[in-house]
C-alpha positions in Angstrom: -88.0 34.1 -87.3 -85.1 34.1 -85.1 -81.7 32.5 -85.2 -79.3 31.5 -82.4 -75.5 31.0 -82.9 -74.3 28.2 -80.6 -70.7 27.7 -79.7 -69.3 24.2 -80.0 -69.6 23.4 -76.3 -71.5 20.6 -74.5 -73.7 23.0 -72.6 -75.1 24.3 -76.0 -77.1 21.1 -76.3 -78.9 21.7 -73.0 -79.4 25.4 -73.9 -81.0 24.6 -77.2 -83.3 21.9 -75.8 -84.5 24.3 -73.1 -85.0 27.1 -75.6 -86.9 24.8 -78.0 -89.2 23.6 -75.2 -89.9 27.2 -74.2 -90.7 28.3 -77.8 -92.9 25.3 -78.5 -94.7 25.7 -75.2 -95.3 29.4 -75.9 -96.7 28.6 -79.3 -99.0 26.1 -77.8 -97.7 22.6 -78.7 -98.7 19.6 -76.6 -96.2 18.4 -74.0 -95.4 15.2 -75.9 -94.6 17.2 -79.1 -92.5 19.6 -77.1 -90.4 16.7 -75.5 -90.0 15.0 -78.9 -88.8 18.1 -80.8 -86.6 19.3 -78.0 -84.8 15.9 -77.7 -84.5 15.5 -81.4 -83.1 19.1 -81.8 -80.6 18.5 -78.9 -79.4 15.4 -80.7 -79.2 17.1 -84.1 -77.1 19.9 -82.6 -74.8 17.4 -80.9 -74.4 15.5 -84.2 -73.9 18.7 -86.3 -71.3 20.0 -83.9 -69.1 17.1 -84.7 -68.8 18.6 -88.2 -67.8 22.1 -87.2 -65.4 23.5 -84.6 -67.1 26.9 -84.8 -70.5 25.8 -83.5 -73.9 25.8 -85.2 -76.7 28.2 -86.2 -80.2 27.1 -85.1 -83.1 28.9 -86.8 -86.8 28.9 -85.8 -89.2 30.2 -88.4 -93.0 30.4 -88.5 -94.2 30.4 -92.1 -97.3 29.3 -93.9 -99.0 27.8 -90.9 -96.0 25.8 -89.7 -93.0 26.1 -87.4 -89.7 25.3 -89.2 -86.6 24.5 -87.3 -83.2 24.1 -88.9 -79.6 23.4 -87.8 -76.7 24.7 -90.0 -73.0 24.1 -89.3 -69.9 24.9 -91.3 -72.0 26.5 -94.1 -74.1 23.3 -94.6 -77.6 22.4 -93.6 -77.4 19.5 -91.1 -81.0 19.0 -89.9 -84.4 20.4 -90.3 -88.0 19.7 -89.4 -91.4 21.4 -89.8 -94.6 21.0 -87.7 -98.0 22.5 -88.3 -98.7 25.3 -85.9 -101.3 24.4 -83.3 
């Protein structure tokens, strides 16, 4: 598991999309799954950032055969997904 605190800045969206793509590629996901998750996560961070001036926390966790990704802002869960590990 690792977490990343993102400031509430436009470049945070690009950073998280690039990071997600790198993590998913390293784990072994197919290119279409990587593109889908990275784009969805980028949009989730952008949406969640509208609810908090202090940025967001993005967590990646491998557990029980799946990769879980969550976005938390202002003390509230804003978005999450899980995909089976390849």
